[in-house]
N, C-alpha and C positions, 0 to 999 in steps of 0.2 A: 580582608573583606568579610563581611557578614556571610554566614553560610547560606547556601541554597537549601531550602527545606522541602522535603518531599514526603507526602503522606497521602496515600490513596485511601479514599473512603471505602466503606463496606462493599460498594459496587465499583468495580474497576472503571467502568465507563457509565457514568450516571446519565440518565435520560436528559438530553439537551446539552450535556457538557460538550464543549468544543465546537458548537454551532455558532461560531463567532461572526460578527459583522464583517462583510467582505472588505478586504483591504483595498487600497487604491490600485487600480489596474489600468493600463493604457490600451490594451487590445481586447477584442472580443472575437469569438469564433462560433459559427453555427453551421452544421453540416446540412446544406440544402439538398433535398433528394434529387437524383438525376431523372431525366425523362427517357433516357435510352442507355443501352450498354456502353455506347461510346462516351457519353457524359459520365458514366460511372467509372470509366477507365478500365473496363474489363472486357476480355475477349468472349465472344459467344460460345466458344468451345469450352471455356471454364464453366460457364453457366449450364451448358448442356451436361457436363459431367456431374454437376451438383444435382440437377434434376433427375438424371437417371439413377444416381446412387440413392437419392431420397425415395424414389419409387420402388427400388429394390427393397428398401427397409420397410416401407409402409404398405406396399402393394398397389394402392389406388389413392389418388389425390386430385383435387380440383385445381384449376388454374389459379384461382384466388389463394388457395392454401399454399401452393408452390411459391407464388409471389411473396407471400408473407414469410414463409420459412427461409427463403433466399434473400429477403429484404431488398427486392428489386421491383421496378415499376411493373404493374400488372399488364399494361399494354405490350411492353417489350417481351414479357414472358409469354403472353398469348401468341404473339407472332412466331416466337421460337417453337412453341408447342405445335403450331400449325405446320411449320416446316418439318419437325420431327415426325408428325403424323404422315406427312406426304412421303417421307422416307421409309415409312412403315416401321419406325422405331417404337412408336407408341400408338395406341388406339383409344377411341372413346370406350368407356365402360358404363356410361350413363350420363344423365343430365345433372347439373348442380344448380344452385340458386342463381337467380338473376342472369339467365342466359349463359351461364358458365357450363363447363363439362368436366366430368371426372375422367382421368387418364390412367392407363396402366401400360406396362411394358409388353412388347411382343417378344418372341424368342430372340429375334435379332437385337432388340433393345436390351434384353438381359445379358446377351453375350457382350455387347458394347459396354454395358455397365460394369461387368466383371473386369474388363480390361482397364476401365477407369479406376476401379478399386485396387488394382495392382499398383497404381501410381500413388494413390492417396485414399484413405478411408474418410477424409473429412467431409461432413455434411452439416450445413448451417448457413448463417448469413454470408453472403458473397463477400470476398475480400476487397480491401481498398488498396489502390496502388501506393507504392512507397512514396512517390513524390507528393501525393496528396497528404499523406501522414506527416511528412517533413514540414510542409507548409502549415499544417495545423499546430505542430509543436512550436514553430516560430511565432505563430499568432497568439499562442497561449503560454509563452515562455514564463517561467517562474521569476526571471530576472526583472520583469516589468511590473511585478507586484510588490508594493511597499507597505508591509504591515506597520502599524503604529502601536503605541503603548496600549491603547484600548483593545486592539486586536490580540496582543499578547496576553493581557489579563483575562480576556474571555477564554482564550485557548487553554490557559493554565488554571482555569477556575477550580479544578479539582485537585490542584497541588498548592502547596504553600511555598511561594517563591518570593525572595526578598527584592526590594527595589534595586539594590546594587546589582543583582544578577540580571534583572530586566534591562538595566542600562548596558550590560555587556551583550546579552543575547540579541537585543533589538538590532543593532548594526550588523551583527553576524548573520542574522536571518535575512535582513534586507540585501546583503551582498549577493545572495543566491549562489555562492561559490562552494564553500565547504568549511568544516570546523572539526577540531578535536575536542571532545569532552573527556576530561581525565580526572582521576581522583580515586579515593578509596571506595571499595564496593559498599553498596547499601545507602549511598547518598543521593540517588535519584537520577543518575546520568541517563539510563535507558528511558525512564519515564519522561524526562525532559525531551530527549530525542524523538520519542514517539508522538509527542504533542506539538512539535514545531510546525508540522504541516498545517495544523488547525489555524495557525496565525494568518494564513493566506485567505482563508474564508471562502473563496470562490470555488466553482466547479469547472471541470474541463471535459472535453469530448475526446474519446479515443475509439479507434476501429475495433470491431470484434477480432478481425484478423487482417493480415497484410498479404500481398502477393508480390513475390520477387523472383524473376526468372522462372516462373511456373511453380515455384515453391510457395505453399501456404504457411504463413507463420502466425500462430495464435498469439494474440497480444492481450486481449481481455482475460483476466484471471479472477474468478470470484473469490479466491483465497486472499487476494491483495487489493482488489478494487471494489469500492462500495458504490453501488448504483444510486443515482439521484433521479427520481422520476421527472420527466419533462411535463410541466403543468400545461393545462389547456390554454391559459392566457398567453404563455410564451409561444406556443405553436401558432395561435391565431395571429399574433403580432408579427412573427418572424417568418412564417411559412412552414409547411409540413416538414417534420424532422426525418432525416435520412436514417432508417433503422439499421443500416450497416454500422452505424456508430452507436456508442453508448455514453451517456452522461454520467460521470463519476465525480466523487470528491477527489481533490488532489491526493494522489496515493502516498502512503507511508509504508515502505517495505523494510522490514527488519530481518536481518540475518546475523547469525552469531558464529560460534565455533564450528558449526556444521558446514559453513561455506566452503565450497570447492571451486577450483578454477573453471570447471566445465559449466558451472552455473552462470558464468560471465560471457558465455558464447551461446549462439543459437543451438538448441538441442534438438536432435532428430529422434522422434519416437518410431522405432522400427516396427512396432505393432500397428499403430494408427497411420504410419507413413505420413506424418505431418510434423511440422517444426514448432517448437515452443520458444517464445521470445526470451532473451536473456533477462537477468534480474534488473540490470540498469535500464534496459529498454522499457520494461514494465513500470519503472519508477519515474520515467520522464514526466516532467510537470509537477513533481512532488519531491519526496525525500527518500533517500536510500541510507539506512542506518546500518553500519557495520559494528555490531555489538561484540563485546569481548575481543576487540581487535588485538592481535598478537597471539591469540590462542587457536587460530585456525591450523589445519593440518599442513598448509604450505607456509614457508617462511614469510614474514611480513614484507620483506623487500620484494618478493615475487608478486605479491598482491598489489603493492604500491606501484611497481614498475608497469603493471597492466593498465593503471589509470593515470599515469603521469602525463601522457599526451592528452587524453580526453579532458582532464581537469584544466589544462592550459588552453586548449582550442575549442572545447565544448562540442566536440563531435567524436564519435567512436567508430572503430572498424571491427565488425563482427565476421567471424568465419562461418560460411554456409556449408552445409553437408556436401555440396558439389565442388567444394574447394575454392569458390570465389569469396572475395572480401566485400562486405557490405558497409557502406558509410551511412551512419545514422546519427541523429542528434544525441547529445549527452547533456540533457537539460534538467538537472535535478540538484537539490541541495544534498550533498553527500556528507554524512556525519560519521566520524570514527569515535566510538565510545570505548574507552579502555581504562583498566585499573593500573596500567603501566605508564611510565614516563614517556611522552612522545619522542623525545630525543634518543631514547634507548631503542626505539622501534624503526626509525627511519632517518635518512640523512638530510642535510640542509637543503638539497635541491628539491626534495619532495615537500618538506615543511614550508618552503617558500610558496608552494602552490595551495597550501591550506592556510589561508591568511589568519584564521582565528583559532587560538588554542586556549580553551576555557577550562579553568580548574573548578571542579565542583567539590568544595572542601567539607570537612566535618562541621556540624552545627555547633554554635556556642551553647552553653547551658541554658541561657534564657530562651533561645530559639527551640532548643530541645524540649523544654517544658511546654512551649506553645503548641508543639506537635501533638501532645496529648489532648489539648483542648480542640485541636482541629479534627482529630480522628475520632475521638470518643463518641460524638453524636451519631456518626454513621454506624457505629458498632452497638448502639443502644446502651451506652454506659454513661451514667451521670457523674460529673465531677463535683461531688459534694465535698464537705470539709474532710471527711474520712478518706476519700479518694485522693485528695491533694496531699494529705499527710502520708499516705501510702506511696505516692510518687516521690516525696522527699526521702522516704525510707529507701526506695529503690535506687535513687540517684546516689545517696550517701554510701550505701553498702556495696552496690554492684558497679558503681562507676568511680566515685572518689577513692574509696578504700581499695578497690581492685585496680585502680589506675587504668581503667578501661576507657578508650575513646568513645565519644558519642557518634552514633550513626543515625541518619535520618529515617531509615526504615524501622528502627527498633521500637519506637513507641507503638506503632501499628502492630508489629509482630508480637510484642509482649502482651498487648491488650487482646489480641486475637487468641493467644494461649489462655489467658484468663477467661475470656468469653467462652471458649470451647469447653473449658473445665467446668464452668458454671452450668452450661447447657447440659453437659453429661450428668452432673450431680443434681440436676433439676432445681437449681438455686438461682436467686436473682443475680443478674450480672452486675458485679461491683468490684472495686479495687480495694484490696486489703494487703497488708504485709505478707500474710501467709500465702495468698494466691500469687503474689509476685515472687515469693521464694520458690513456689512450684514452677512458675513460668521460666524463671532464670535457670533453674536446675535442668530443664529440658533444653532451653534455647542456647545457653552459654556453655554447654557440656564440653565442646571442643573449640571454643572461641576464647 
C-alpha cells in the first residue's frame, strides 16, 4: 500500500482547518429550556443549595443574576427566593433593575449555606438529570453520522493522505466502533487519530454537569471541549436555548502513556467535594484516542479488559464514590494508536471487538519527496533548483547510503532545523547541503 503521508504545516491547527461540511446525520437534538424545576428534573433543595453557596461567595445578588448563574428560569427562581425570604434565610438588600431585588444571606442563611458547603462546594449552572443526558447521547449518537470522502478530505486538509489510506479510513470511521492504528513512530498515527472527529463535521450538546443520587458530576471540560456559540437565527427558529447545556464540537480526547485506571472512573475531588466525569464519559459523541498504547503503567490486558464489555454493548458501568455503579452510554469512536504489533498486545477476543486494524506504513521515496513540497511553504522555504538538489543530497547520503528508513515526520523536522538555524544566523531560509549536514548531525545523533 502507498504510504500515508503526514506533514503538519508551520501552524499545527490552521485557521479554518477541520471545519468540514457536516456529514450525513439522522438525528438532531436541541435542549429546550424548562419552565419549572420539575421540567428541569431537579429538586428545589438542590437549587436552594446553589443559591445560598453563591450568595456566600458574592455577598449580594439580584434574582436575575442568580437565575443567569444557575441557568434556570427566572420565574421559578423568584418564587424560591420569596419562600427563602419568608423563612428568613435571605433578605432584601435593595432594589435591582426592572422590579427585581438584590438579596443577601441572614445569619441563619449563612449557617445553612455552610452545611451545604460541607456536602459540595460546587456553584454554577444547575445539573441535568442522568436520564436526560442518556437520551441526548442517543439522539446525537456518532453511529448515525456517515462521513463521506469529501468530509474526510476537508478534515485532513492540513495533512497529506493518500487515496489508498482514505479508502481504508472511510469505512472504519463510518463504523463508529473502534480501530487500531499501528506502525513505526513518526508516520502520523497520532495526527490521523486527532483529526478523525473532524470528519463528522457537526456539533453536539452536553450538560455542564450531571446529578446522580445527589452527587454532582462535572461533565463539560474546557480542556477537552470546544464551545460553539449558538447563533441568533438558530435560537429564533428553534426556541430559547437551555443554558444548562453547552454546544460543542464533537470532542477528541487524547491520552497517552500517562493514562491510569482511575481516569476511567468517576473521580471525587475531596477539596471541592464534587465529582469529575471519566475520560470516556467526556468523549461521548466524539473520539477517544489511546496514544502510545502498550506503554501505560498498567498491563495492556488490564486496560483492554476494562473496555471489552463497553465496546461490545456500547454502554459502560462507572463506580461512584458512594459505592454504587452507574450505567452510562459508551458512544464514541475509540482509537488505539501504537508502535507495537496489535497481536502482541491483546488476545483474539479483544481484537474481534476492534474491527479495523490499520497499518500506517513508511512512505515510499516519491511520497517522501512530496512531503518537502507540502511542508516548505508553511515554513517560508522556497523549493528552487538549489533546494531540490539539496534534497537529492540529503536522501542519497543520509537515507540510501545510511540505509535509513523514511519517516513521514522527517521532512518537516529537518526543515525546521534548517529554518531555526537560518533565523539564528540572520540568514535567508534556504536548503543547502551544508545546512542539511547540520540538521542531520543534530536530528539523527541517536537514530
